[in-house]
N, C-alpha and C positions, 0 to 999 in steps of 0.2 A: 476590617472586612468590607467587601464590596461586591455588588452585583456586576458581573461583566457585561459590557455592551454587546449587543448582537452584531456580529460581523456579517457582511453580505456573502452569500454562496458564491464561490468562484469556480470557474471551469478550469480544469487542469490543462496544461499546455500540450500541444500535439508532439512536441519534441520528446516528451516523456510518457505519453499516453496515446494509445490507438483507440478510436471510438470516443464516446461521450462519457466523461468522468467528472463529477462535481465534488467539491470539498466544502464542508462547514467546519470551521475551526471551533473547537470546544475550549482548549486551553493552549496558551503560548507563554513563553518566559516573559516576566515583567522586568527582571533584573539580570545582571550578567552572571550571577551565580546559580541561576535556575537553568534546567535543561530540558524539562518535560514539555512535549507537544502532543496534543490529543486532537483528533479530528474524526468527523464522520465523513466517509467517502462513499459515494454512490456511483455505481457502474451501470451503464445501459447494457443490454444484452450483447454479449460478445466483446465488450470493451475490456481493455487490458493495459497494464503498465508495460513499459520497456523493462529490460533486465536492469536491476539495480541492487545496491547493498546499503547497509546502514552501519555507521561506525560503532554504535552501541547496541545494535540489534533492534528488533521491533516486535511488538505484540499486535495481533489483529484479531478482533472479536467480531465474528460474523453475526449480524443482527437480522438480515433478511436475504432471501434468495440462496443460491448455491455459489460459493466462491471456489475458484480453482487457483492453486499455488503450485509453482514449479520451481526446480532448482537446476543448476547446470549439469547435474548428473542425469537428467531426464526423469527424475522422480516427480509424480504429479500427485497432489493431495486435494480432494474435494472436501470442502469444509462447510458445515451446515449451521443454521442459526443456533446460537447458544454455545458453539464451539470456539476455542481460541487457538490460534497457531502462533508459534514463536519462531522467529528467524534470528539465529545468533549473529553477533557482530561480524561483518565482513562477508556473510554468505550472500552470494549473488542469486537472486530469485525474481519472480514475477507474481502479480496478483491479477485476477481476471473474474469476470462474471461467466460462470459456466452455463452452457445450454442457452435457452432462449428466454431467460428471465433476468430482471434487474437484480443486482446484488448490492448490499450495503454492508460495510464493516466499520468498526471503530479502530482507528490506527493510533497506537501509543508508541512513542519513541523518545529517546533522549538525544540531545545534540552532542555532537563530537566535541573534543577539546577545541578543535577548529571547526566552527559551525559550517564551513563549506564542505566538510566531510561527513556531515550528518546523513546525507544520502548521496551516493555516487551513482550516476546514471550511465548506462551503456546503450547498446543498439536495441531496436525493437525486436520482440520475439516474433518467430514465424508461426505459421499454422501448425507445422510439425512440432515445434516447441510446445505450443498450447496443448496439443493432443498427446504429448509424451513420447513422440516417435523419434525424437532427435536426442542422442546422447553425445555430450561434448567432452 
């Protein structure tokens, strides 16, 4: 058993995020047979991810603010503290801070068989995507 050392908060890269988004890693694999990654992700008002998908899906537990999630079909889900949203493997989606408030969620996912496929990143979302006005 061990107490994990605290890792510094990191700012997520602009290639994958619009606005200010920070990550605090809670858990990451120690050995090659482990797959779980867990992190606290904080979004400034209006900040958002680019479109992306996960090889094994992802659970997101909203802990503060209002989160907005969207899929390529134009469906928009506003999720509140205490609620968890699941995105299945391969589903292209985004996450964002809805409205004019900060948002925080706990992200939980498993690495893909090829760790480079754990998250596949696409283009940035548009304002129409964010508002659910675009159906692709």
